[in-house]
MITI-43176 format. One record per residue: residue number from 1; chain; residue in one letter; x, y, z of N, C-alpha, C in turn. Coordinates in nm, 2 decimals, always signed. Layout:
   num   cadena   residuo     n_px     n_py     n_pz    ca_px    ca_py    ca_pz     c_px     c_py     c_pz
   NUM        A         a        X        Y        Z        X        Y        Z        X        Y        Z
...
This chain:
   num   cadena   residuo     n_px     n_py     n_pz    ca_px    ca_py    ca_pz     c_px     c_py     c_pz
     1        A         x    -4.33    -0.65    +3.10    -4.28    -0.72    +2.96    -4.26    -0.65    +2.83
     2        A         x    -4.37    -0.55    +2.86    -4.36    -0.46    +2.75    -4.26    -0.37    +2.71
     3        A         x    -4.22    -0.32    +2.84    -4.10    -0.25    +2.84    -3.95    -0.31    +2.79
     4        A         x    -3.95    -0.42    +2.85    -3.82    -0.52    +2.77    -3.82    -0.53    +2.67
     5        A         x    -3.97    -0.54    +2.60    -3.92    -0.54    +2.42    -3.92    -0.45    +2.38
     6        A         x    -3.97    -0.33    +2.44    -3.93    -0.19    +2.37    -3.77    -0.18    +2.37
     7        A         x    -3.70    -0.21    +2.50    -3.55    -0.17    +2.52    -3.48    -0.26    +2.40
     8        A         x    -3.51    -0.42    +2.38    -3.48    -0.49    +2.29    -3.48    -0.42    +2.18
     9        A         x    -3.61    -0.36    +2.15    -3.60    -0.30    +1.97    -3.48    -0.20    +1.98
    10        A         x    -3.48    -0.10    +2.10    -3.40    +0.03    +2.09    -3.27    -0.03    +2.07
    11        A         x    -3.24    -0.11    +2.16    -3.09    -0.16    +2.15    -3.05    -0.24    +2.02
    12        A         x    -3.13    -0.31    +1.96    -3.09    -0.36    +1.82    -3.11    -0.27    +1.72
    13        A         x    -3.16    -0.17    +1.71    -3.15    -0.06    +1.62    -3.01    +0.00    +1.65
    14        A         x    -3.01    +0.04    +1.79    -2.87    +0.11    +1.79    -2.73    +0.04    +1.76
    15        A         x    -2.73    -0.10    +1.79    -2.65    -0.17    +1.75    -2.58    -0.15    +1.58
    16        A         x    -2.70    -0.14    +1.48    -2.68    -0.16    +1.37    -2.64    +0.04    +1.33
    17        A         x    -2.67    +0.09    +1.41    -2.63    +0.22    +1.38    -2.48    +0.27    +1.44
    18        A         x    -2.41    +0.24    +1.52    -2.31    +0.26    +1.54    -2.19    +0.11    +1.50
    19        A         x    -2.18    +0.13    +1.36    -2.08    +0.03    +1.32    -1.95    +0.05    +1.32
    20        A         x    -1.85    -0.09    +1.33    -1.73    -0.04    +1.35    -1.67    +0.04    +1.24
    21        A         x    -1.57    +0.10    +1.27    -1.52    +0.15    +1.15    -1.41    +0.03    +1.04
    22        A         x    -1.40    +0.06    +0.90    -1.30    -0.06    +0.85    -1.13    +0.00    +0.89
    23        A         x    -1.10    -0.09    +0.96    -0.95    -0.05    +1.00    -0.86    -0.10    +0.91
    24        A         x    -0.79    -0.05    +0.83    -0.70    -0.06    +0.70    -0.55    -0.04    +0.76
    25        A         x    -0.46    -0.11    +0.73    -0.34    -0.10    +0.74    -0.24    -0.10    +0.63
    26        A         x    -0.18    +0.02    +0.61    -0.07    +0.01    +0.52    +0.06    -0.03    +0.57
    27        A         x    +0.12    -0.16    +0.48    +0.26    -0.24    +0.56    +0.35    -0.20    +0.44
    28        A         x    +0.45    -0.14    +0.49    +0.56    -0.14    +0.39    +0.67    -0.06    +0.44
    29        A         x    +0.76    +0.01    +0.36    +0.90    +0.08    +0.40    +0.88    +0.21    +0.41
    30        A         x    +1.01    +0.30    +0.36    +1.02    +0.42    +0.38    +0.91    +0.53    +0.32
    31        A         x    +0.87    +0.47    +0.26    +0.78    +0.57    +0.16    +0.64    +0.55    +0.23
    32        A         x    +0.61    +0.44    +0.29    +0.48    +0.44    +0.40    +0.51    +0.48    +0.52
    33        A         x    +0.61    +0.49    +0.56    +0.66    +0.55    +0.69    +0.64    +0.68    +0.68
    34        A         x    +0.68    +0.76    +0.57    +0.63    +0.87    +0.50    +0.52    +0.91    +0.49
    35        A         x    +0.46    +0.84    +0.45    +0.28    +0.87    +0.43    +0.18    +0.92    +0.53
    36        A         x    +0.25    +0.87    +0.64    +0.15    +0.94    +0.77    +0.21    +1.07    +0.80
    37        A         x    +0.29    +1.12    +0.73    +0.33    +1.27    +0.78    +0.25    +1.38    +0.72
    38        A         x    +0.21    +1.48    +0.74    +0.14    +1.58    +0.72    +0.08    +1.59    +0.57
    39        A         x    +0.20    +1.58    +0.46    +0.16    +1.55    +0.33    +0.19    +1.43    +0.27
    40        A         x    +0.17    +1.34    +0.33    +0.22    +1.20    +0.28    +0.09    +1.12    +0.24
    41        A         x    +0.07    +0.99    +0.19    -0.01    +0.95    +0.11    -0.14    +0.90    +0.22
    42        A         x    -0.09    +0.85    +0.30    -0.20    +0.79    +0.41    -0.28    +0.90    +0.46
    43        A         x    -0.20    +1.03    +0.50    -0.28    +1.15    +0.56    -0.37    +1.20    +0.44
    44        A         x    -0.31    +1.18    +0.33    -0.41    +1.27    +0.22    -0.52    +1.16    +0.22
    45        A         x    -0.48    +1.06    +0.18    -0.65    +0.95    +0.19    -0.71    +0.98    +0.29
    46        A         x    -0.69    +1.00    +0.42    -0.77    +1.00    +0.51    -0.86    +1.16    +0.50
    47        A         x    -0.79    +1.26    +0.46    -0.87    +1.36    +0.40    -0.97    +1.33    +0.27
    48        A         x    -0.92    +1.25    +0.20    -0.99    +1.24    +0.10    -1.16    +1.14    +0.16
    49        A         x    -1.11    +1.07    +0.23    -1.23    +1.04    +0.32    -1.33    +1.10    +0.36
    50        A         x    -1.28    +1.17    +0.46    -1.32    +1.27    +0.51    -1.43    +1.39    +0.43
    51        A         x    -1.34    +1.42    +0.32    -1.41    +1.50    +0.22    -1.54    +1.42    +0.16
    52        A         x    -1.57    +1.32    +0.15    -1.70    +1.24    +0.09    -1.77    +1.19    +0.22
    53        A         x    -1.77    +1.27    +0.34    -1.83    +1.22    +0.42    -1.86    +1.05    +0.49
    54        A         x    -1.71    +1.02    +0.49    -1.68    +0.85    +0.54    -1.59    +0.84    +0.66
    55        A         x    -1.57    +0.96    +0.70    -1.44    +0.95    +0.82    -1.49    +0.87    +0.93
    56        A         x    -1.63    +0.86    +0.95    -1.64    +0.75    +1.05    -1.67    +0.60    +1.03
    57        A         x    -1.62    +0.59    +0.91    -1.64    +0.42    +0.84    -1.47    +0.39    +0.80
    58        A         x    -1.37    +0.46    +0.85    -1.25    +0.41    +0.84    -1.15    +0.45    +0.90
    59        A         x    -1.04    +0.38    +0.93    -0.93    +0.41    +1.04    -0.83    +0.38    +0.96
    60        A         x    -0.76    +0.42    +0.92    -0.62    +0.42    +0.84    -0.47    +0.41    +0.96
    61        A         x    -0.41    +0.29    +0.94    -0.28    +0.27    +1.02    -0.19    +0.26    +0.95
    62        A         x    -0.07    +0.36    +0.95    +0.02    +0.32    +0.87    +0.14    +0.25    +0.97
    63        A         x    +0.19    +0.17    +0.87    +0.32    +0.08    +0.93    +0.41    +0.07    +0.84
    64        A         x    +0.46    +0.17    +0.84    +0.61    +0.12    +0.75    +0.74    +0.17    +0.83
    65        A         x    +0.84    +0.10    +0.78    +0.99    +0.13    +0.83    +1.06    +0.15    +0.73
    66        A         x    +1.15    +0.26    +0.73    +1.26    +0.25    +0.63    +1.36    +0.15    +0.62
    67        A         x    +1.37    +0.13    +0.47    +1.47    -0.01    +0.45    +1.43    -0.13    +0.43
    68        A         x    +1.30    -0.16    +0.47    +1.20    -0.26    +0.48    +1.21    -0.32    +0.34
    69        A         x    +1.25    -0.48    +0.33    +1.23    -0.53    +0.21    +1.10    -0.66    +0.26
    70        A         x    +1.06    -0.71    +0.19    +0.98    -0.83    +0.18    +0.99    -0.93    +0.30
    71        A         x    +1.13    -0.96    +0.31    +1.13    -1.07    +0.44    +1.12    -0.97    +0.59
    72        A         x    +1.15    -0.85    +0.58    +1.17    -0.79    +0.70    +1.03    -0.79    +0.71
    73        A         x    +0.90    -0.73    +0.64    +0.76    -0.77    +0.64    +0.73    -0.89    +0.73
    74        A         x    +0.76    -0.95    +0.69    +0.74    -1.13    +0.72    +0.77    -1.14    +0.86
    75        A         x    +0.90    -1.10    +0.89    +0.93    -1.10    +1.02    +0.87    -1.02    +1.11
    76        A         x    +0.76    -0.91    +1.09    +0.74    -0.80    +1.18    +0.54    -0.82    +1.18
    77        A         x    +0.50    -0.92    +1.09    +0.34    -0.88    +1.06    +0.29    -0.93    +1.16
    78        A         x    +0.33    -0.99    +1.25    +0.22    -1.05    +1.39    +0.20    -0.92    +1.49
    79        A         x    +0.33    -0.86    +1.50    +0.36    -0.73    +1.57    +0.27    -0.59    +1.52
    80        A         x    +0.28    -0.57    +1.38    +0.26    -0.46    +1.35    +0.13    -0.44    +1.24
    81        A         x    +0.08    -0.61    +1.24    -0.03    -0.60    +1.14    -0.15    -0.71    +1.23
    82        A         x    -0.11    -0.81    +1.26    -0.21    -0.90    +1.32    -0.27    -0.84    +1.47
    83        A         x    -0.14    -0.80    +1.52    -0.23    -0.73    +1.66    -0.31    -0.64    +1.66
    84        A         x    -0.31    -0.58    +1.56    -0.42    -0.44    +1.56    -0.55    -0.48    +1.52
    85        A         x    -0.57    -0.63    +1.44    -0.67    -0.69    +1.44    -0.77    -0.58    +1.29
    86        A         x    -0.68    -0.57    +1.20    -0.72    -0.51    +1.08    -0.82    -0.59    +0.98
    87        A         x    -0.91    -0.52    +0.93    -1.01    -0.55    +0.82    -0.94    -0.60    +0.72
    88        A         x    -0.84    -0.50    +0.69    -0.78    -0.51    +0.55    -0.64    -0.45    +0.57
    89        A         x    -0.55    -0.50    +0.48    -0.39    -0.45    +0.47    -0.37    -0.46    +0.36
    90        A         x    -0.29    -0.32    +0.30    -0.23    -0.31    +0.20    -0.07    -0.29    +0.18
    91        A         x    -0.04    -0.43    +0.10    +0.13    -0.43    +0.11    +0.19    -0.36    +0.01
    92        A         x    +0.27    -0.29    +0.05    +0.35    -0.17    -0.03    +0.49    -0.19    -0.03
    93        A         x    +0.55    -0.28    -0.10    +0.69    -0.32    -0.07    +0.74    -0.37    -0.24
    94        A         x    +0.87    -0.37    -0.19    +0.97    -0.38    -0.35    +1.05    -0.32    -0.40
    95        A         x    +1.10    -0.20    -0.35    +1.15    -0.11    -0.39    +1.29    -0.15    -0.34
    96        A         x    +1.29    -0.17    -0.19    +1.44    -0.17    -0.17    +1.49    -0.30    -0.20
    97        A         x    +1.41    -0.42    -0.23    +1.44    -0.53    -0.23    +1.50    -0.53    -0.39
    98        A         x    +1.48    -0.43    -0.48    +1.55    -0.41    -0.61    +1.69    -0.30    -0.58
    99        A         x    +1.61    -0.20    -0.53    +1.74    -0.10    -0.51    +1.85    -0.12    -0.48
   100        A         x    +1.81    -0.19    -0.31    +1.93    -0.23    -0.23    +2.07    -0.31    -0.31
   101        A         x    +2.00    -0.39    -0.41    +2.10    -0.48    -0.53    +2.24    -0.39    -0.57
   102        A         x    +2.17    -0.27    -0.61    +2.30    -0.17    -0.66    +2.34    -0.09    -0.57
   103        A         x    +2.28    -0.04    -0.46    +2.29    +0.06    -0.36    +2.35    +0.01    -0.26
   104        A         x    +2.36    -0.16    -0.22    +2.41    -0.14    -0.12    +2.49    -0.32    -0.14
   105        A         x    +2.44    -0.40    -0.24    +2.49    -0.51    -0.32    +2.41    -0.62    -0.24
   106        A         x    +2.27    -0.57    -0.16    +2.20    -0.70    -0.14    +2.08    -0.71    -0.21
   107        A         x    +1.95    -0.70    -0.12    +1.87    -0.66    -0.21    +1.80    -0.81    -0.19
   108        A         x    +1.68    -0.88    -0.27    +1.62    -1.00    -0.27    +1.62    -1.06    -0.41
   109        A         x    +1.67    -1.19    -0.40    +1.67    -1.28    -0.54    +1.52    -1.25    -0.56
   110        A         x    +1.46    -1.29    -0.71    +1.31    -1.28    -0.74    +1.25    -1.41    -0.69
   111        A         x    +1.30    -1.53    -0.68    +1.25    -1.65    -0.61    +1.21    -1.67    -0.48
   112        A         x    +1.29    -1.56    -0.38    +1.28    -1.56    -0.27    +1.18    -1.46    -0.23
   113        A         x    +1.20    -1.36    -0.32    +1.08    -1.26    -0.31    +0.94    -1.28    -0.35
   114        A         x    +0.92    -1.35    -0.41    +0.77    -1.43    -0.45    +0.76    -1.56    -0.35
   115        A         x    +0.84    -1.62    -0.29    +0.81    -1.71    -0.18    +0.77    -1.64    -0.07
   116        A         x    +0.83    -1.55    -0.01    +0.81    -1.46    +0.11    +0.68    -1.39    +0.10
   117        A         x    +0.67    -1.30    -0.04    +0.54    -1.23    -0.02    +0.41    -1.36    -0.05
   118        A         x    +0.41    -1.43    -0.14    +0.30    -1.55    -0.10    +0.29    -1.61    +0.04
   119        A         x    +0.39    -1.62    +0.12    +0.37    -1.69    +0.24    +0.30    -1.57    +0.32
   120        A         x    +0.35    -1.42    +0.33    +0.29    -1.31    +0.40    +0.15    -1.31    +0.36
   121        A         x    +0.11    -1.32    +0.23    -0.02    -1.30    +0.14    -0.11    -1.43    +0.27
   122        A         x    -0.06    -1.55    +0.24    -0.11    -1.66    +0.33    -0.14    -1.66    +0.49
   123        A         x    -0.06    -1.58    +0.56    -0.07    -1.55    +0.68    -0.20    -1.46    +0.70
   124        A         x    -0.23    -1.33    +0.61    -0.33    -1.25    +0.64    -0.45    -1.32    +0.58
   125        A         x    -0.45    -1.38    +0.49    -0.62    -1.44    +0.42    -0.62    -1.58    +0.54
   126        A         x    -0.57    -1.66    +0.59    -0.57    -1.75    +0.70    -0.64    -1.67    +0.82
   127        A         x    -0.65    -1.55    +0.84    -0.71    -1.47    +0.95    -0.82    -1.39    +0.85
   128        A         x    -0.85    -1.43    +0.78    -0.97    -1.33    +0.69    -1.00    -1.21    +0.69
   129        A         x    -0.83    -1.14    +0.66    -0.82    -1.00    +0.62    -0.82    -0.99    +0.50
   130        A         x    -0.91    -0.86    +0.45    -0.86    -0.86    +0.33    -0.74    -0.81    +0.27
   131        A         x    -0.68    -0.85    +0.19    -0.54    -0.81    +0.11    -0.55    -0.73    -0.05
   132        A         x    -0.48    -0.65    -0.05    -0.45    -0.56    -0.17    -0.31    -0.58    -0.18
   133        A         x    -0.24    -0.58    -0.29    -0.09    -0.56    -0.33    -0.09    -0.42    -0.39
   134        A         x    +0.05    -0.41    -0.39    +0.10    -0.28    -0.47    +0.23    -0.28    -0.55
   135        A         x    +0.23    -0.28    -0.66    +0.35    -0.27    -0.73    +0.45    -0.16    -0.71
   136        A         x    +0.57    -0.20    -0.66    +0.66    -0.07    -0.67    +0.66    +0.03    -0.77
   137        A         x    +0.64    +0.16    -0.72    +0.61    +0.27    -0.83    +0.74    +0.29    -0.94
   138        A         x    +0.87    +0.31    -0.87    +0.98    +0.38    -0.96    +1.12    +0.35    -0.89
   139        A         x    +1.21    +0.37    -0.94    +1.32    +0.42    -0.90    +1.43    +0.47    -1.02
   140        A         x    +1.36    +0.58    -1.05    +1.39    +0.69    -1.14    +1.30    +0.71    -1.23
   141        A         x    +1.23    +0.84    -1.27    +1.13    +0.87    -1.33    +1.16    +0.88    -1.52
   142        A         x    +1.24    +0.84    -1.55    +1.25    +0.85    -1.66    +1.16    +0.76    -1.71
   143        A         x    +1.10    +0.82    -1.86    +0.98    +0.72    -1.89    +1.01    +0.64    -2.03
   144        A         x    +1.13    +0.62    -2.06    +1.21    +0.56    -2.17    +1.25    +0.41    -2.13
   145        A         x    +1.23    +0.38    -2.00    +1.27    +0.26    -1.94    +1.46    +0.26    -1.95
   146        A         x    +1.51    +0.40    -1.95    +1.63    +0.38    -1.93    +1.70    +0.40    -1.80
   147        A         x    +1.60    +0.40    -1.68    +1.65    +0.41    -1.56    +1.71    +0.27    -1.53
   148        A         x    +1.82    +0.27    -1.43    +1.90    +0.19    -1.45    +1.84    +0.07    -1.35
   149        A         x    +1.77    +0.06    -1.27    +1.68    -0.06    -1.22    +1.57    -0.11    -1.28
   150        A         x    +1.52    -0.01    -1.40    +1.36    -0.06    -1.47    +1.37    -0.20    -1.50
   151        A         x    +1.47    -0.29    -1.53    +1.47    -0.41    -1.58    +1.40    -0.49    -1.43
   152        A         x    +1.47    -0.51    -1.33    +1.44    -0.57    -1.24    +1.30    -0.51    -1.17
   153        A         x    +1.26    -0.40    -1.18    +1.15    -0.32    -1.15    +1.01    -0.39    -1.17
   154        A         x    +1.06    -0.40    -1.34    +0.93    -0.45    -1.41    +0.94    -0.60    -1.38
   155        A         x    +1.04    -0.67    -1.35    +1.01    -0.81    -1.32    +0.94    -0.84    -1.22
   156        A         x    +0.97    -0.75    -1.10    +0.91    -0.78    -0.94    +0.78    -0.72    -0.96
   157        A         x    +0.75    -0.61    -1.04    +0.61    -0.59    -1.03    +0.53    -0.70    -1.08
   158        A         x    +0.61    -0.77    -1.21    +0.52    -0.84    -1.27    +0.50    -0.99    -1.18
   159        A         x    +0.58    -1.01    -1.10    +0.57    -1.11    -1.00    +0.43    -1.08    -0.89
   160        A         x    +0.44    -0.93    -0.84    +0.33    -0.88    -0.77    +0.18    -0.94    -0.86
   161        A         x    +0.20    -0.87    -0.97    +0.06    -0.89    -1.02    +0.00    -1.03    -1.05
   162        A         x    +0.10    -1.12    -1.08    +0.08    -1.26    -1.06    +0.01    -1.31    -0.94
   163        A         x    +0.05    -1.26    -0.83    +0.05    -1.31    -0.70    -0.13    -1.26    -0.68
   164        A         x    -0.14    -1.15    -0.71    -0.24    -1.07    -0.74    -0.38    -1.16    -0.81
   165        A         x    -0.32    -1.20    -0.92    -0.43    -1.29    -1.00    -0.45    -1.43    -0.96
   166        A         x    -0.33    -1.50    -0.89    -0.34    -1.63    -0.83    -0.41    -1.63    -0.70
   167        A         x    -0.42    -1.52    -0.59    -0.48    -1.54    -0.48    -0.62    -1.44    -0.50
   168        A         x    -0.64    -1.40    -0.59    -0.78    -1.33    -0.63    -0.77    -1.16    -0.53
   169        A         x    -0.68    -1.12    -0.55    -0.66    -1.00    -0.49    -0.69    -0.85    -0.51
   170        A         x    -0.72    -0.77    -0.47    -0.71    -0.60    -0.57    -0.56    -0.61    -0.53
   171        A         x    -0.52    -0.51    -0.66    -0.42    -0.48    -0.67    -0.40    -0.31    -0.74
   172        A         x    -0.31    -0.25    -0.66    -0.29    -0.10    -0.69    -0.14    -0.09    -0.79
   173        A         x    -0.17    -0.10    -0.90    -0.04    -0.11    -1.01    +0.05    +0.02    -1.00
   174        A         x    +0.10    +0.07    -0.89    +0.12    +0.21    -0.92    +0.29    +0.19    -1.03
   175        A         x    +0.33    +0.08    -1.04    +0.43    +0.10    -1.14    +0.39    +0.13    -1.26
   176        A         x    +0.29    +0.08    -1.31    +0.19    +0.13    -1.43    +0.16    +0.27    -1.43
   177        A         x    +0.10    +0.29    -1.33    +0.05    +0.45    -1.31    +0.14    +0.55    -1.31
   178        A         x    +0.26    +0.53    -1.25    +0.33    +0.61    -1.22    +0.43    +0.63    -1.38
   179        A         x    +0.45    +0.51    -1.47    +0.49    +0.52    -1.60    +0.42    +0.61    -1.67
   180        A         x    +0.29    +0.58    -1.69    +0.18    +0.64    -1.76    +0.18    +0.80    -1.70
   181        A         x    +0.20    +0.87    -1.59    +0.18    +0.99    -1.55    +0.32    +1.07    -1.60
   182        A         x    +0.42    +0.97    -1.58    +0.56    +1.04    -1.64    +0.54    +1.05    -1.84
   183        A         x    +0.49    +0.95    -1.88    +0.46    +0.97    -2.02    +0.40    +1.12    -2.06
   184        A         x    +0.31    +1.14    -1.99    +0.22    +1.29    -2.01    +0.27    +1.40    -1.96
   185        A         x    +0.40    +1.38    -1.79    +0.40    +1.47    -1.78    +0.55    +1.51    -1.74
   186        A         x    +0.62    +1.44    -1.83    +0.78    +1.44    -1.77    +0.84    +1.49    -1.91
   187        A         x    +0.84    +1.56    -2.03    +0.85    +1.61    -2.14    +1.02    +1.61    -2.17
   188        A         x    +1.09    +1.62    -2.04    +1.23    +1.62    -2.07    +1.26    +1.51    -2.01
   189        A         x    +1.20    +1.42    -1.99    +1.24    +1.22    -1.91    +1.33    +1.28    -1.81
   190        A         x    +1.34    +1.37    -1.71    +1.43    +1.39    -1.61    +1.39    +1.25    -1.52
   191        A         x    +1.51    +1.24    -1.42    +1.50    +1.12    -1.37    +1.44    +1.15    -1.19
   192        A         x    +1.41    +1.25    -1.20    +1.33    +1.29    -1.02    +1.26    +1.43    -1.05
   193        A         x    +1.19    +1.43    -0.98    +1.10    +1.58    -0.97    +0.99    +1.60    -1.03
   194        A         x    +0.95    +1.51    -1.06    +0.79    +1.48    -1.13    +0.70    +1.46    -1.03
   195        A         x    +0.74    +1.34    -0.98    +0.67    +1.26    -0.85    +0.74    +1.20    -0.73
   196        A         x    +0.87    +1.23    -0.74    +0.95    +1.19    -0.65    +1.06    +1.34    -0.62
   197        A         x    +1.14    +1.29    -0.51    +1.22    +1.41    -0.45    +1.35    +1.35    -0.48
   198        A         x    +1.38    +1.22    -0.50    +1.52    +1.16    -0.52    +1.52    +1.04    -0.60
   199        A         x    +1.42    +1.03    -0.69    +1.38    +0.88    -0.76    +1.31    +0.78    -0.72
   200        A         x    +1.27    +0.80    -0.58    +1.20    +0.68    -0.50    +1.09    +0.75    -0.42
   201        A         x    +1.16    +0.84    -0.33    +1.02    +0.89    -0.24    +0.95    +1.01    -0.28
   202        A         x    +0.82    +1.03    -0.22    +0.72    +1.08    -0.28    +0.72    +1.25    -0.28
   203        A         x    +0.70    +1.31    -0.36    +0.72    +1.49    -0.32    +0.57    +1.45    -0.32
   204        A         x    +0.50    +1.57    -0.32    +0.33    +1.62    -0.31    +0.27    +1.55    -0.40
   205        A         x    +0.30    +1.57    -0.52    +0.23    +1.52    -0.64    +0.25    +1.36    -0.62
   206        A         x    +0.33    +1.32    -0.60    +0.34    +1.16    -0.57    +0.26    +1.14    -0.50
   207        A         x    +0.26    +1.20    -0.40    +0.20    +1.13    -0.27    +0.03    +1.16    -0.28
   208        A         x    -0.02    +1.23    -0.35    -0.16    +1.25    -0.39    -0.18    +1.14    -0.52
   209        A         x    -0.11    +1.13    -0.59    -0.12    +1.02    -0.69    -0.14    +0.88    -0.64
   210        A         x    -0.07    +0.83    -0.54    -0.07    +0.74    -0.45    -0.20    +0.73    -0.37
   211        A         x    -0.23    +0.81    -0.33    -0.36    +0.84    -0.24    -0.48    +0.81    -0.33
   212        A         x    -0.50    +0.88    -0.44    -0.57    +0.85    -0.54    -0.62    +0.74    -0.58
   213        A         x    -0.50    +0.64    -0.59    -0.51    +0.49    -0.65    -0.53    +0.41    -0.48
   214        A         x    -0.50    +0.45    -0.41    -0.53    +0.37    -0.26    -0.66    +0.35    -0.25
   215        A         x    -0.75    +0.47    -0.26    -0.87    +0.53    -0.21    -0.98    +0.41    -0.33
   216        A         x    -0.89    +0.35    -0.44    -0.96    +0.26    -0.52    -1.02    +0.12    -0.47
   217        A         x    -0.91    +0.09    -0.38    -0.90    -0.01    -0.34    -0.97    -0.06    -0.17
   218        A         x    -0.96    +0.08    -0.11    -1.04    +0.05    +0.01    -1.17    +0.10    +0.04
   219        A         x    -1.22    +0.18    -0.07    -1.34    +0.23    -0.04    -1.48    +0.12    -0.06
């Protein structure tokens, strides 16, 4: 009987020692698809976590597909998120919903963007998954609001901010962060090369800035 009691105590202590790591899925478009590459923001975030001795406490998964808009995420959330049983999902989408209006004549209307986004949030919250939202960083890096998609990007970022407030969710406000960075680091007001390679996709500095911002909502 005494041996059983000791075994039960050891098992109980061991069960508290080996805690399940927090599984975080980054759900988005080509920016997140590239985020798992060697210099991508997801990879950099993993290295940051390891650097503070938290490697065993987090499992980071990238679920980005190039060209995706909000309704694409809604169509694949079961296979690419729910099936992996995450503890938290970070939604990073919106650039293509705006950008494709001018580049391909498609995109997503603001009202539909908001409805799809809210429906996606509800699906995750109903499964008790923590949710963090991300505003689209930029489509052009000029800091005087003269990029050709700035008006729409501001509108869609506002929609996401309001959804974060409405649902009491954490927010990574990359639209604001990138603009402030450009004000301080882009004196020639160039439209790319500061944080992006092509006005949208991240260079090394952009990936590092995103990783640092993402760390604040998953730590």
